[in-house]
C-alpha positions in Angstrom: 76.5 72.2 29.3 78.9 75.7 29.9 76.0 78.5 29.6 77.8 81.2 30.4 80.8 83.1 31.8 80.4 84.2 36.2 79.3 81.7 38.0 78.4 77.8 38.1 75.5 76.0 39.0 74.6 72.8 40.6 71.5 71.8 39.5 69.4 68.5 40.4 66.3 67.1 39.9 64.8 69.4 43.1 66.6 72.7 42.8 69.7 74.4 41.7 73.0 75.6 43.4 74.1 79.2 41.8 77.4 80.6 42.7 79.7 83.3 42.0 83.2 82.3 41.2 84.3 84.0 38.0 84.8 80.4 36.5 82.2 79.0 33.7 78.9 78.1 35.2 78.3 75.0 35.0 75.4 72.1 35.7 77.0 70.3 38.6 75.5 67.3 40.3 77.4 65.9 43.3 80.1 68.6 43.8 79.6 72.0 45.5 79.2 75.6 44.7 80.9 79.1 45.1 79.4 81.6 47.0 76.2 84.0 46.1 75.8 87.2 47.3 72.3 87.6 49.6 69.9 89.4 47.8 69.4 93.2 48.0 66.5 94.8 49.0 63.8 95.3 46.7 65.2 99.0 45.0 65.5 98.6 41.4 63.7 96.4 38.4 60.3 96.6 40.4 57.1 95.8 39.3 54.4 98.8 39.5 53.6 98.7 42.9 50.0 99.4 42.2 49.7 96.4 40.0 48.1 93.1 42.2 50.0 90.1 43.9 50.0 87.3 41.0 48.0 84.7 42.4 49.9 81.7 43.2 49.9 78.6 40.7 50.0 75.0 41.6 52.9 73.0 40.2 51.1 71.0 37.6 52.0 67.4 39.0 50.7 67.6 42.5 47.6 69.1 44.0 47.8 69.7 47.4 45.0 68.6 49.9 42.7 71.2 51.8 43.4 71.5 55.3 40.8 68.7 56.4 41.6 66.4 53.8 42.3 63.0 54.8 44.3 60.7 52.8 41.5 57.7 51.6 41.9 54.0 50.9 39.9 51.6 48.5 37.1 53.1 47.1 37.0 55.7 48.7 40.4 56.7 47.3 39.5 58.2 44.2 39.7 57.1 40.5 43.3 55.9 40.2 45.1 52.8 41.3 45.8 53.2 45.2 49.4 53.0 44.5 49.8 55.7 41.9 48.0 57.4 45.0 50.7 56.5 47.8 53.2 57.2 45.0 52.4 60.6 44.8 52.2 61.2 48.5 55.8 60.5 48.4 56.6 61.8 45.2 55.2 65.4 47.1 57.1 64.3 50.3 54.2 63.7 52.8 55.7 61.1 54.9 53.8 61.7 58.0 50.3 61.2 55.8 52.3 57.9 54.4 53.3 56.7 58.3 49.5 57.6 59.0 47.6 55.6 56.6 49.6 52.7 57.8 48.8 53.4 61.6 44.8 53.5 60.0 45.3 50.7 58.3 46.6 48.8 61.1 44.0 49.8 63.6 41.4 48.3 61.4 43.1 45.7 59.1 40.1 43.9 57.8 38.0 46.8 56.5 37.2 47.1 52.7 39.6 48.3 50.5 42.5 47.9 52.7 46.0 47.8 52.1 47.2 44.6 51.3 50.0 42.6 52.9 52.6 43.8 49.7 51.6 46.8 50.2 51.9 48.0 53.5 55.2 46.2 53.3 56.1 48.5 50.1 55.6 51.2 51.9 57.5 50.0 55.1 60.3 49.6 52.9 60.2 52.8 51.5 60.0 55.0 54.9 63.0 52.7 55.9 64.4 54.1 52.5 63.7 57.9 53.5 64.6 57.0 57.2 68.2 56.4 56.5 67.6 52.3 57.7 68.8 51.0 54.1 69.1 47.6 55.7 66.0 47.7 57.6 64.8 48.9 53.9 66.8 45.8 51.8 65.0 43.1 54.4 61.6 44.5 53.2 61.8 45.6 49.4 64.2 42.8 48.0 61.7 39.9 48.6 59.2 42.7 46.7 61.7 42.8 43.6 61.7 39.2 43.8 58.3 38.4 43.1 58.4 40.9 40.5 61.4 39.2 38.6 59.7 35.9 38.7 56.1 37.0 37.4 54.3 36.1 40.0 52.8 39.4 40.7 52.0 40.7 37.3 49.4 43.0 38.7 51.9 45.4 40.8 51.6 48.4 38.5 54.3 51.2 37.0 54.3 53.2 40.1 54.7 50.6 42.4 57.7 49.5 40.0 59.6 52.8 40.2 59.2 53.5 44.4 60.3 49.9 44.6 63.0 49.7 42.4 64.7 53.4 42.7 64.2 52.8 46.6 65.9 49.7 46.9 69.0 50.7 44.2 69.3 53.7 46.6 69.4 51.1 49.4 72.4 49.2 47.9 74.6 52.1 47.2 74.3 54.1 50.7 74.9 50.1 52.2 78.0 50.3 50.1 77.4 47.2 48.3 78.4 47.8 44.9 77.7 45.3 43.0 74.2 44.8 44.3 73.6 48.3 43.7 75.1 48.2 40.0 72.6 45.0 39.4 69.4 47.4 40.6 70.1 50.6 39.1 70.5 48.8 36.2 67.4 46.9 36.3 65.6 50.1 37.3 66.6 51.6 33.8 66.1 48.3 31.7 62.3 48.0 33.2 61.5 51.6 33.4 63.5 53.1 31.6 60.6 54.7 29.2 58.7 55.4 31.7 61.3 57.8 33.7 61.4 61.5 33.2 64.4 63.2 31.8 65.1 64.5 35.2 64.9 61.1 36.4 67.0 59.8 34.0 69.6 62.2 34.4 69.3 61.6 38.7 70.6 57.9 38.2 73.4 58.5 35.4 76.1 58.5 38.0 74.9 55.6 40.0 74.0 53.7 36.3 77.9 54.8 35.1 80.3 54.6 37.9 79.0 51.7 40.1 80.1 49.5 37.5 83.6 50.8 38.0 83.2 49.7 41.8 81.8 46.7 41.6 85.2 44.5 42.6 85.8 46.7 45.6 85.6 45.5 48.6 83.3 47.3 51.0 84.2 50.0 53.3 84.4 49.5 57.3 84.5 52.4 60.0 86.6 52.8 63.1 84.5 55.1 65.6 86.8 56.9 68.4 85.7 59.4 70.7 84.1 62.5 69.7 86.2 65.3 68.4 86.4 68.9 67.0 88.6 70.0 64.1 88.6 73.5 62.8 87.3 74.1 59.2 88.3 76.6 56.8 86.1 78.4 54.0 87.6 77.4 50.5 87.7 80.0 47.6 84.3 79.4 46.6 83.0 80.0 50.4 82.1 76.3 51.3 83.6 74.1 54.6 86.9 72.3 53.9 88.2 70.2 56.5 91.4 68.3 57.3 91.5 64.5 56.2 94.1 62.7 56.2 94.5 60.2 53.0 96.6 57.4 53.6 98.4 59.2 56.5 99.2 62.5 54.1 97.3 65.6 55.2 94.7 67.1 52.9 91.7 69.5 53.0 88.1 68.3 51.5 85.3 69.6 50.5 82.2 68.8 52.6 79.2 67.8 50.5 76.8 65.7 52.7 74.1 65.0 49.8 76.6 64.3 46.9 76.2 60.7 46.2 79.9 59.5 46.2 83.4 60.7 47.6 85.6 62.0 44.7 89.1 62.9 44.6 91.4 64.8 42.0 93.9 62.5 40.1 96.9 64.9 41.3 95.9 63.8 45.1 95.3 60.0 43.7 99.1 60.0 42.0 100.8 62.0 45.3 99.3 59.4 47.4 100.2 56.3 45.3 96.8 55.0 45.0 95.8 52.7 41.9 93.4 54.5 39.4 91.4 51.9 37.6 92.3 52.1 33.9 88.4 51.5 33.2 86.7 54.8 33.0 83.1 56.4 32.5 81.7 59.0 30.7 79.5 61.3 32.5 77.9 64.8 31.9 76.2 65.5 34.8 79.4 66.0 37.2 80.1 69.2 35.2 77.4 69.5 32.7 80.0 68.1 29.7 81.2 65.1 28.9 84.5 64.2 31.8 86.2 60.4 32.0 85.9 59.1 35.5 87.9 56.5 36.8 87.8 54.6 40.6 90.2 53.8 43.1 89.5 52.5 46.6 91.8 54.4 49.8 93.4 51.9 52.0 93.0 54.2 55.0 91.3 57.1 55.2 90.9 59.6 58.5 89.1 61.9 59.9 89.9 63.5 63.3 89.3 60.2 65.8 87.3 57.7 62.9 89.0 55.9 60.4 88.2 54.1 57.6 89.4 51.4 55.3 88.8 50.6 51.9 86.9 54.0 51.2 85.9 53.9 47.3 85.9 57.0 45.8 85.6 58.0 42.0 88.6 60.1 40.3 88.2 63.2 38.5 90.7 65.2 36.6 92.2 67.9 37.9 90.9 70.6 35.4 87.6 69.6 35.7 87.8 71.4 39.2 90.1 73.8 38.9 88.7 77.5 38.9 91.3 80.0 37.3 90.3 83.3 39.1 90.6 81.9 42.7 93.2 79.7 41.5 91.4 77.3 43.5 91.8 73.0 42.9 89.3 70.6 45.0 91.0 68.2 46.1 88.4 66.1 47.4 84.7 66.2 48.0 83.6 64.1 51.2 80.0 62.7 49.9 77.6 60.8 52.0 78.9 57.4 52.4 81.7 59.4 54.7 80.0 62.1 56.3 77.3 59.8 57.1 79.4 57.5 58.9 80.8 60.2 61.1 77.2 59.8 63.3 76.7 63.5 64.4 78.0 66.0 62.7 77.7 70.3 63.9 78.9 73.2 62.3 79.4 76.1 63.8 79.9 79.8 63.2 83.3 80.0 64.8 84.6 77.7 61.9 84.3 74.3 63.6 83.1 70.9 63.2 82.2 68.7 66.3 81.7 64.9 65.4 80.1 62.5 68.0 80.7 59.0 66.5 80.0 55.5 67.4 78.2 54.6 70.3 80.5 56.7 72.8 78.9 59.8 71.1 75.6 61.8 72.2 72.8 61.7 70.0 70.6 64.1 68.9 66.9 63.8 69.9 65.4 66.9 70.0 65.3 69.3 66.1 63.2 69.2 63.4 62.5 65.5 61.4 65.0 65.1 58.2 64.6 62.7 55.7 66.7 61.4 52.6 65.3 61.4 49.0 67.9 60.5 46.2 70.7 62.8 46.2 68.6 65.6 48.7 68.3 66.2 52.5 64.5 67.0 53.5 63.6 68.3 56.5 60.1 68.7 58.3 59.7 72.4 59.6 57.1 73.8 61.5 54.6 73.1 64.6 54.3 69.6 65.2 51.7 67.9 63.2 51.8 71.0 60.7 55.4 70.7 59.5 56.3 71.5 55.9 59.4 70.3 53.7 62.4 71.8 52.7 65.8 71.2 51.4 68.3 71.9 53.6 71.6 72.2 51.0 74.4 72.2 53.6 77.2 71.8 50.0 75.6 75.2 48.1 74.3 78.7 48.4 71.4 79.6 46.9 68.9 79.6 49.8 64.7 80.7 48.2 61.5 80.0 49.1 59.2 78.5 45.9 55.9 79.1 45.0 54.3 76.8 47.3 55.6 78.8 50.5 53.9 81.7 48.8 50.9 80.6 48.7 50.9 80.3 52.4 51.8 83.3 53.0 50.6 85.7 50.4 49.1 88.3 53.2 52.8 88.9 54.0 53.4 90.5 51.0 50.3 92.8 50.6 51.6 96.0 49.8 55.5 95.0 49.4 57.1 95.5 46.1 57.7 92.8 43.6 60.9 92.2 41.4 61.4 90.6 38.1 64.0 88.3 38.8 65.5 84.9 37.0 64.3 81.6 39.1 66.9 80.4 41.3 70.3 79.3 39.1 68.9 79.9 35.6 69.7 83.8 35.0 69.9 84.0 31.3 65.6 82.4 32.0 62.7 84.8 31.5 62.4 86.6 35.4 59.4 85.6 37.3 57.7 88.2 40.2 59.3 87.4 43.3 59.2 89.1 46.3 62.1 89.5 48.8 61.0 88.1 52.3 63.3 90.9 54.6 62.7 88.7 57.5 61.4 84.7 57.0 60.2 82.8 60.9 61.1 79.3 60.6 60.5 76.8 63.4 63.1 73.8 63.3 62.1 71.8 65.7 61.4 74.0 68.8 63.6 77.2 68.1 62.7 79.7 65.9 65.4 80.9 63.3 64.8 84.2 61.1 66.8 84.1 57.9 67.0 87.6 56.2 66.6 88.6 53.1 65.0 85.8 51.0 63.4 85.4 47.9 59.9 84.2 47.3 59.3 83.2 44.2 55.5 83.9 43.4 55.0 81.0 40.2 56.5 77.6 39.9 59.7 77.1 38.4 60.3 75.3 35.1 58.9 72.0 36.4 57.2 71.6 39.0 59.8 69.2 40.6 61.8 72.4 41.6 58.6 72.9 43.4 58.5 70.0 45.4 59.0 71.5 48.7 58.4 75.0 50.1 62.3 76.2 49.7 65.9 75.3 49.8 67.9 76.3 52.7 71.7 76.9 51.3 75.0 78.0 53.5 74.2 81.6 52.9 70.9 81.1 55.1 73.1 78.2 57.2 75.4 81.2 58.1 73.2 83.1 59.6 73.1 80.2 62.8 75.4 79.8 65.6 75.3 76.3 64.7 73.8 73.2 62.9 73.4 69.9 63.2 73.1 66.6 61.4 72.2 63.1 63.1 72.5 60.5 61.1 71.3 57.6 63.6 68.1 59.8 65.1 67.8 61.3 61.8 67.5 65.1 63.5 68.5 68.2 62.3 69.0 70.9 65.2 70.3 74.3 65.4 71.1 77.2 67.7 70.4 80.9 67.1 72.5 82.2 70.4 
């Protein structure tokens, strides 16, 4: 959906990536975005400073527990189904609460109103899904889907099925089992389509339409080598490009750890001599308008000392990712399938990317835990035992703090002026009262980071799904660090500030 002329936006269920490139303003899922400018200090379009600060409004689909609230089960859990409540904990990303619930249940398994063995298996499977353990999650969840299919458990409620089917479909996709992933996503859509929101339907459009193109592709294998470092470039969009070899030909590809698929433009595929499928799928959520996407298999793909064989990549037309003003052509996008296989990836302030692959690579054991949630990376930031979830967007440029953050830090903005600003990624939307935090301090593991001039929203955005975390840290914030590291083996996000 083209909505203007000045920049382009990546939209996902949980947030926006705003960027200025002088091209079309496009809604984009799975690719990266142009660089946004850091907000200026509040000196224009300000509200009367004598007006009282707005009262924080809670997003409509979640209710945050009080500081002393405890998760309860059975009759103490309140009205509604137990799985419905547990599903809401997952939707609100209270992963630590779910883990504690399981521990409490294991400590007293025979008490009244406790979790059933099936429910515990489901919870452990979904936790493994969030913790980037797809094979373990499949082992736990696949038998539960089989029981649903055979109607041996007709009492399973809607929320249980949503958690179960979506998590299992994501597991097959992350494991690179294209055929089973295609079947799982189709079953999820067929069985639960009428119960999915518009955002949930948009979230699964790509796997629903693209996976059938790849069902006969061989599985990708990875041959890790020694640790290495590469020089990275900032492309015309302000994002990280890294050198890769596509069947021994050198190219620069964009890095986007949250993109669900690897992407390649048609001219590069043709130059390398790749066979592109005749069959295509028409998708809307890649660029916001209908485009044709094909599929190919790259026999050998190399990043540093890591060699990928039989890498599946989806082929887009060059014009769909060409930016006339900057004369920049996106050649390819490294998404989750390639990035996670690197093991540990560090991006430094001096334009280097350091990789610790395979068994020889060092593992990060400090830092903050991070989780996979659909096409998002969520990190638990703050003091141990009192963390808050933030989105880490290493492929986008928009950083902001949500109304949930403001609700807990409203005293910090007493006597400060507000601005009326449009919500992030919605320049044409009605402006909402927004503060600018001149310095926001966030604890990432044991390291405190200070970020400058961050927008702080005082009201929820258009949907609660956009306010289900405390904020989004894009590259404009990550650039203030000396380095940041994603370790997909230990699921730790670590930073250096000096």
